[in-house]
Residue, then its C-alpha position, 0 to 999 in steps of 0.5 A: m367288386l365286393a358281394g353279399t352273399p345269402i346270410g341263410q337261404v339261397g333265395d336271399a341271393p341278389p340276382r346279380l351275384a350269380e352273373e359277377l360269379a359267373a364273369a368274374d376272372v377272379v373270386a376272392a373267397e373266405d371259404t373256398r368250400r363254402l363257396r364252391r357250395l354256393v356256385t352249386d346252388l345257383g347253378i353256375e360255372l366260375s370261368g376264373r380262378v379261385v384263391s382264398y381270402f380270410e383273416g389268416n391270409e388276407a393282409a399277404r395275399t392283398p398285393a397280388l389281388v391288387e396286382a391283379l386288378v391294376g393288371g385290368e382283371r375283374v375281381v369279385l370277393v365274398t364271405d361265408a355270409g353277408m357283405p364283405s367288410v362287415s367283421d368280415p375280410g374285405y377293408r384290407l382290399v378295399a383300401a389298398a384298391v382305392e389307393a391304387g386308384i381302382r374303383v370299387t363297387a359292390v353287389p349289395g346283399p344281404s345283412a346280419v346288421l339291418t336284418a337284426l335291426a328292422v326286426s328286434g322292434l327297437p328303434v332304428d332312427r339311429f344306431c351304430f354297429e359295435g360288431f364283436l366283443p373282446r374275449k376277455a371280460g375285462e377287456r369286454a366289460r371296459r368296452l361296454a362301460d364306454l357304451a353304457t351312455e350311448q343313446r343309440t341302439l348298439v348292434f353286435f355279433e357274438a358267437p354262440h359260445r359267448i353269448a351267454a357271457a356276453l348278455e351278463a357283462m351288457r347286463d352288468a353295464f346296461g343295467a338288468d332292465r335294459a330291452a334287448v333282442v337275441c337273433r339267433e339263425l336269422t332268415k334261417t328254418h329255425e329263425e328265432v328272434r328273443r326279446d325281452a330284458l337282458a336279466a331275462l335274456v341272461d337266464w334264458a341263455a344259460d343253458g347254451v345257445r346255437g347258431e349264428v347270432t346277432i344282439v340289439v340292444a337299445g340304447a340308454t336313457p338318461g337317469a332312467g329308472m336309477a336312484t342318484d342319492p349317495d347311498s344308491l350310487r355306492a351300492a351301485v359301483a360296489g356291486l359292479v366292482e364285486s363282480g369284477m369290474r374295474s372301479k373305473d369302469a364301474i363307475a363310469v356304468v353307473a354314471g352312464q346309468a343314472g345320467l350323471p357325469k362321471r365326476d360326480v359320481y367318482q367324487v361320491v365313491h371316494i368321498h364315502d371312502 
């Protein structure tokens, strides 16, 4: 069983969470110390055994948990916050349990993805979750270049010390005027929801950002607000290349912002060359 845990206030924990943890034969936890604090806050005692289950050991630990499930034991998986498997450990165990014919269910709980999306004020009828961006600047730029033409609202997770770099890369890929929302410390005492254009958010994040962060970015509007004459297209591509982006990725970004096929922008740039 996957069990959602609070992303902030313990009072947000679903009632079934305490019941399932107390009754579990095995509790697999991303951080056993945080589990102990949660159990104390919920006012319950664990009767089953506790095992750690995090990114570094989940591949090795999965077979034993599946064996326990096959043997009829009730296994509950919790991560530090939110739903297991969503940018957290859990996918391997779910896939292995399904393959073994084990019924997989969940205690639904808080989700930073849906909470941020709901409070963002951006369209929620269609969205996609992209998780964490690559740490390396080049890989990050290429990932965002692929998303430049995505018209659904985008949701990202990011580490606090990489927020400024991530927002800068989004500004370069999506355009300075693209609307975005930074949700910091959701549901916690110091919750902050900052709504602005990407350029303004880059300036805001320059001095550092603390806490857990979820970023929501408006989807692309084809051709909106960008000049499509050859000189403007060449200048836009050149600016991105000067910032460190590969020419191929820069062409893809500009094509997305201009609402043009990539081959058309490619021809404009290379005819000029």
